[in-house]
C-alpha positions in Angstrom: 0.0 0.0 0.0 1.3 3.5 -0.8 2.5 5.7 2.0 0.5 8.9 1.7 2.3 12.1 2.8 0.7 15.5 3.2 1.8 17.7 0.3 1.4 21.4 -0.2 0.5 21.1 -3.9 -1.6 18.0 -4.1 -4.1 16.1 -1.8 -4.1 12.4 -2.0 -6.9 10.2 -0.4 -7.1 6.4 -0.4 -10.4 4.9 -1.5 -12.1 1.8 -0.1 -9.5 -0.1 -2.0 -6.4 1.5 -0.5 -4.1 1.2 -3.5 -6.6 3.2 -5.7 -6.1 6.8 -4.9 -8.0 10.0 -5.4 -5.6 12.8 -6.3 -6.6 16.4 -6.1 -4.0 18.9 -7.4 -4.2 22.4 -5.9 -6.2 24.8 -8.1 -5.3 28.5 -8.1 -8.2 30.7 -9.2 -9.3 34.3 -9.5 -11.8 36.3 -11.6 -9.8 35.4 -14.7 -10.1 31.6 -14.3 -7.9 29.0 -12.8 -4.5 27.2 -13.1 -3.4 23.8 -11.8 -0.4 21.5 -12.3 -2.2 18.3 -13.5 1.0 16.3 -13.1 4.4 16.9 -11.6 7.0 14.1 -11.8 8.5 15.2 -8.5 5.3 15.9 -6.5 3.5 12.6 -7.6 6.0 10.3 -5.8 6.4 12.7 -2.9 2.6 12.8 -2.2 1.7 9.2 -3.1 4.8 7.2 -2.1 4.6 5.6 -5.6 7.5 5.5 -8.0 6.0 5.2 -11.5 7.2 6.0 -15.0 4.5 7.1 -17.4 5.1 6.2 -21.0 1.9 7.0 -22.9 -0.9 9.6 -22.7 -4.4 8.8 -24.1 -7.3 11.2 -24.8 -10.8 10.0 -25.5 -14.0 11.9 -26.4 -17.4 10.3 -25.6 -21.1 11.1 -25.6 -23.5 10.8 -22.6 -24.3 7.3 -21.4 -21.2 5.9 -23.2 -19.6 3.2 -21.1 -16.0 2.2 -21.8 -14.7 -0.8 -20.0 -13.9 -2.8 -18.0 -10.5 -3.1 -19.6 -7.1 -4.5 -18.6 -4.1 -6.2 -20.1 -2.6 -9.5 -19.0 0.8 -8.6 -20.4 2.3 -5.1 -20.3 -0.1 -4.3 -17.4 -0.8 -0.7 -17.0 -1.1 1.6 -14.0 -3.3 4.6 -15.0 -3.6 8.1 -13.8 -7.0 9.3 -15.2 -8.8 12.6 -15.2 -11.6 14.5 -17.1 -11.0 17.8 -18.8 -14.5 18.3 -20.2 -17.7 17.1 -18.6 -18.0 14.3 -16.0 -17.7 10.6 -15.7 -18.2 7.8 -13.1 -14.8 6.1 -13.1 -14.5 2.5 -11.8 -11.6 0.2 -10.9 -12.1 -3.6 -10.1 -9.4 -5.4 -8.1 -8.3 -8.5 -10.0 -5.3 -9.4 -7.8 -6.0 -12.9 -6.3 -3.8 -12.2 -3.3 -5.4 -8.9 -2.4 -7.8 -8.4 0.6 -10.0 -6.5 -1.8 -10.0 -9.1 -4.6 -13.2 -8.9 -6.6 -14.2 -5.5 -5.1 -14.8 -2.3 -7.0 -14.5 1.4 -6.3 -16.2 4.3 -8.2 -15.5 8.0 -8.2 -17.0 10.9 -10.1 -14.3 12.7 -12.0 -15.2 16.0 -13.7 -13.6 19.1 -15.2 -15.1 21.0 -12.3 -13.8 18.9 -9.4 -10.3 18.4 -11.0 -10.1 15.0 -9.2 -7.8 12.3 -10.7 -7.8 8.6 -10.0 -4.7 6.4 -9.7 -5.6 2.9 -10.9 -2.7 0.5 -10.3 -1.8 -2.5 -12.5 -3.9 -5.5 -11.7 -7.2 -3.7 -12.0 -9.9 -3.6 -14.6 -10.9 0.0 -15.4 -13.8 1.7 -17.1 -16.0 4.7 -17.0 -19.6 5.9 -17.7 -20.1 9.4 -19.2 -22.5 11.4 -17.1 -22.5 14.7 -18.9 -23.6 15.5 -22.5 -20.0 14.9 -23.6 -16.7 14.2 -21.9 -13.1 14.3 -22.7 -11.0 11.8 -20.6 -7.3 11.8 -20.3 -5.1 9.1 -18.9 -1.4 8.5 -18.4 -0.2 4.9 -18.5 2.8 3.1 -17.1 3.1 0.7 -20.1 2.2 0.8 -23.7 -1.1 -0.5 -25.1 -0.8 -4.2 -25.9 -3.9 -5.3 -27.8 -2.9 -8.9 -28.0 -3.3 -9.3 -24.2 -6.3 -7.0 -23.7 -9.2 -8.4 -21.8 -12.7 -6.9 -21.1 -14.6 -7.8 -18.0 -18.4 -7.5 -18.4 -19.5 -4.1 -17.2 -22.7 -5.6 -15.7 -21.3 -8.8 -14.2 -23.7 -9.7 -11.3 -20.8 -11.1 -9.1 -19.0 -7.7 -9.2 -22.3 -5.8 -9.2 -21.0 -2.3 -10.0 -23.6 0.3 -9.2 -23.4 2.4 -12.4 -25.4 5.7 -12.0 -27.6 5.1 -15.0 -31.0 6.8 -15.1 -33.9 4.3 -14.8 -34.6 2.6 -18.1 -31.4 3.9 -19.7 -28.9 1.4 -21.2 -25.3 2.4 -21.7 -23.9 3.0 -25.2 -21.3 0.1 -25.7 -19.1 -0.9 -28.5 -19.0 -4.6 -29.6 -16.0 -5.4 -27.5 -17.4 -4.0 -24.3 -20.8 -5.6 -24.9 -19.1 -9.0 -25.2 -17.1 -8.6 -21.9 -16.2 -11.8 -20.0 -18.0 -12.8 -16.8 -16.2 -12.7 -13.5 -15.8 -16.5 -13.7 -14.4 -16.4 -17.2 -12.1 -13.4 -16.8 -8.4 -14.1 -16.2 -7.1 -12.8 -12.9 -3.6 -11.8 -11.6 
């Protein structure tokens, strides 16, 4: 588990799964707008106790009710630092580590352009998000490169995991074919 240290430029909070962290960079604002350091290679390890090397940045645009996930890679596993720069999403991580006290548990956090929250999702977790706003732009830094040959998709609606997605009554998420065909908890490979 990371050792969280109070930091003057970033607040870090553990979630119900202690390795999944909510990161809130300090935002400086006035009547003109605001400024924040969304990532600082010195502050991140100082505040989180984590030593990571990010190698790839991804940026996605999605419409309301789009659900992307629950993705992970069996090889070239990725830690992800995720945030939203337009709109809002409900972001979810599922623990797939067999030797973990939180194996099979999930945690969800609303990330938005307004709240500036980020989520650290370590390797060994399935990850996905549901778009809550009319549109959303989602950014993530990864600790390894995308490796499509080892990508796995866990079913977003698996009853064993029972993620409580904030979907309006009667609304089904907008899924691509890969996400609609996600594997059940029993079928999905674990770490």
